[in-house]
C-alpha positions in Angstrom: 16.8 19.6 -0.7 15.9 15.9 -1.3 12.6 14.8 -1.4 12.6 12.0 1.3 15.4 12.3 4.6 16.9 9.1 5.4 18.2 8.8 9.2 20.4 6.1 10.7 20.8 5.1 14.1 21.6 1.9 14.6 19.1 -0.5 13.4 16.4 1.7 13.5 15.6 3.9 10.2 13.7 7.0 10.3 12.3 7.9 6.6 10.6 11.6 6.4 8.4 13.1 3.5 10.5 16.4 2.5 7.9 18.2 0.5 5.6 19.8 3.0 5.0 22.9 0.4 3.2 20.2 -1.5 1.4 18.2 1.0 4.3 15.6 0.8 2.6 14.2 -2.2 3.6 11.8 -3.8 5.7 12.6 -6.7 7.2 9.8 -9.0 10.4 10.6 -8.1 9.9 10.5 -4.1 8.5 6.9 -4.9 11.3 5.8 -6.2 13.4 7.2 -3.5 11.1 6.0 -0.8 11.4 2.2 -2.6 15.5 2.5 -2.1 15.6 3.5 0.9 13.2 0.5 2.1 15.6 -2.1 -0.2 19.0 -1.1 1.4 17.2 -0.9 4.8 16.8 -4.4 3.4 20.1 -5.4 3.1 21.1 -4.8 6.6 20.2 -5.5 9.8 17.5 -3.2 10.2 14.4 -4.2 13.3 12.4 -1.1 13.1 11.9 1.9 9.6 9.7 4.8 10.6 8.1 7.1 8.3 6.8 10.5 8.9 6.0 13.7 7.1 7.9 16.8 7.5 5.7 20.5 7.7 1.7 19.9 8.5 0.7 16.3 7.1 2.3 12.9 6.8 0.6 13.2 2.8 -1.8 14.2 0.4 -1.1 10.9 -2.0 -0.7 10.7 -5.7 0.5 14.4 -6.6 -1.8 14.5 -9.4 0.9 18.2 -10.5 1.5 17.5 -14.3 -0.2 14.9 -15.4 -2.1 16.9 -18.5 1.5 16.2 -19.9 1.5 12.5 -19.2 0.2 9.9 -21.1 -1.9 6.9 -19.5 1.2 4.4 -19.6 2.9 6.6 -18.3 0.6 7.7 -14.9 -0.6 3.6 -15.1 3.3 3.3 -14.3 3.6 5.3 -11.3 0.3 3.8 -10.2 2.1 0.5 -10.0 5.1 1.9 -8.8 3.4 3.1 -5.7 1.2 -0.6 -5.4 5.7 -1.9 -5.1 6.3 0.7 -2.5 3.1 -0.5 -0.6 3.9 -4.1 -0.4 7.2 -3.3 0.5 6.2 -2.2 3.5 3.4 -4.3 4.3 5.9 -7.5 3.8 8.7 -5.8 4.6 11.1 -7.8 7.4 11.5 -5.9 10.1 8.5 -4.0 12.1 7.3 -0.6 10.5 5.9 2.4 12.0 3.8 5.0 11.2 4.0 8.4 12.3 0.5 11.1 11.3 -0.5 14.4 11.4 -2.9 16.8 9.8 -4.8 15.9 6.7 -4.1 12.7 4.3 -5.4 11.4 1.5 -5.4 8.8 -1.1 -1.9 7.0 -1.4 -1.2 8.6 1.1 -3.1 6.8 3.9 -2.7 3.8 2.0 1.0 4.2 3.1 -0.2 4.3 7.0 -2.8 1.7 6.4 0.6 -1.0 4.8 2.4 -0.1 7.7 2.6 -3.0 10.8 2.6 0.0 14.5 0.6 3.1 13.0 0.0 5.9 15.6 -1.5 9.1 14.6 -2.3 12.3 16.0 -6.3 13.5 17.7 -6.3 15.8 15.2 -5.2 14.3 12.0 -7.8 12.8 9.3 -7.7 10.2 6.6 -10.1 10.1 3.5 -9.2 7.6 0.2 -10.8 8.9 -3.0 -9.3 6.3 -5.8 -12.1 4.5 -6.4 -13.9 7.4 -6.9 -12.2 8.1 -10.8 -12.3 3.9 -10.3 -8.7 3.0 -9.0 -8.3 0.0 -6.6 -5.5 0.4 -4.8 -4.8 -1.0 -1.2 -8.1 -2.2 -0.7 -7.7 -5.8 0.8 -4.8 -4.0 3.3 -7.5 -1.5 4.0 -9.9 -4.2 4.0 -7.5 -6.6 6.7 -7.0 -3.4 8.9 -10.9 -2.9 9.3 -12.8 -5.5 8.4 -14.7 -5.5 5.0 -18.4 -4.2 5.9 -16.3 -1.0 7.1 -13.6 -1.1 4.2 -16.0 -1.4 1.2 -18.5 1.5 3.1 -16.0 4.4 3.6 -13.9 3.4 -0.1 -17.9 3.9 -2.0 -18.8 6.6 -0.6 -15.3 8.1 0.1 -16.2 9.1 3.7 -13.3 10.8 5.5 -12.5 9.8 9.3 -10.6 11.6 12.5 -7.8 9.3 14.3 -10.6 8.5 16.7 -13.2 6.4 14.5 -9.4 5.5 12.4 -8.5 3.7 16.5 -11.7 2.2 17.1 -11.5 0.3 13.9 -7.8 -1.2 14.0 -7.2 1.4 11.0 -4.7 2.9 13.7 -3.0 1.2 16.5 -2.4 4.1 18.5 -3.0 7.8 18.9 -0.4 9.7 20.5 1.1 14.1 20.1 4.0 14.3 18.1 5.5 15.4 21.4 4.6 12.0 22.1 6.4 10.5 19.1 9.8 9.9 20.5 8.4 7.5 23.6 6.4 5.6 20.9 9.9 4.7 18.7 11.0 3.7 21.4 8.3 1.6 22.5 8.1 0.0 18.7 12.2 -0.5 19.1 11.8 -2.3 22.5 8.6 -4.5 20.7 10.5 -5.0 17.3 14.4 -6.0 19.0 12.0 -8.9 21.2 12.8 -11.9 19.0 15.9 -12.3 16.6 15.8 -11.2 13.2 14.7 -14.2 11.1 12.0 -15.8 13.7 10.7 -12.3 14.0 10.5 -12.5 9.7 8.9 -15.9 10.3 6.3 -14.7 12.7 5.6 -12.0 9.5 5.4 -14.4 7.2 3.1 -16.8 9.2 0.6 -13.4 10.1 0.1 -11.6 7.0 -1.8 -12.9 4.1 0.6 -12.6 0.8 -1.8 -11.9 -2.4 0.5 -9.1 -4.0 0.2 -10.9 -7.4 -3.4 -10.5 -7.2 -3.1 -6.8 -5.7 -0.8 -5.3 -8.7 -3.2 -7.2 -10.9 -6.7 -5.8 -9.8 -4.4 -1.9 -9.8 -3.4 -2.7 -13.7 -6.6 -4.0 -14.6 -8.4 -0.7 -12.9 -5.5 1.5 -14.2 -5.7 0.8 -17.5 -9.2 0.3 -18.6 -9.2 2.6 -21.3 -9.3 6.9 -20.1 -7.7 7.3 -17.1 -7.0 10.7 -18.0 -10.5 11.7 -18.8 -11.6 10.5 -15.4 -9.3 12.2 -13.3 -10.5 15.8 -14.9 -13.9 14.8 -13.9 -13.0 13.3 -10.4 -10.7 16.9 -10.4 -14.1 19.0 -11.5 -16.3 17.8 -9.4 -13.2 17.7 -6.0 -12.7 21.3 -6.6 -16.1 22.5 -6.2 -17.2 23.9 -2.5 -18.1 21.3 -0.2 -20.5 21.4 2.3 -19.4 21.5 5.7 -18.9 18.6 6.9 -20.6 16.9 10.1 -18.5 13.5 10.3 -15.1 15.4 10.7 -13.8 14.9 7.4 -11.3 17.0 6.1 -11.0 19.6 2.7 -9.4 17.9 -0.2 -5.6 19.9 -1.0 -5.8 21.0 -4.8 -2.8 18.3 -5.4 -3.6 15.8 -4.1 -4.9 12.2 -4.6 -5.7 8.8 -5.3 
């Protein structure tokens, strides 16, 4: 089956990450499919793009499966493509709604962060460990959501946080169980259609700082430093060690996640 399911209903486009056996980890082909789907949505009269995950979670982030067989240049390009995906979502001319559940990591959390509306179930958890192997990805967008001090603390210490903490910090815009998601989509649709498309696009441009060049440059600088694969090996080796029981709602890390 396709790694990405695309459903169109009127002006609403729904994208479903469809790698449940891999916790919807972001393979290169899945990222390409997401970019293609968003670009297609830009070319039609889209008012709302919804993104969600099939299975037990939204996304486990970067798929490290087979990374040893890839060159460092190939890995850098994969991270660049993810940054381009995040920028597409963050600067989309239409409303975007992420619906998250389960344990989410790295670039999967960055996808949620890049959407204008961000809703998760009460039991959802989030963690962004990319700086553990020197990768600067999505940092400025996360700081925009939660503030610089909170972003520094969470990213520097690799902290996991739950939905209650995420809502209080501003990372999430709402908390709702999956049975309530249709109502969340309906509410987002009403808001998305409240203004003409051209007016809404100008509003979004006026209220979104455009740091795309700086974000991409920082990502490339961090990823292109020699020894990327060695840093990933060390990170994965350390992460594979049994961890003490978390005391702050921290989530266990899946085998193939994540940046």
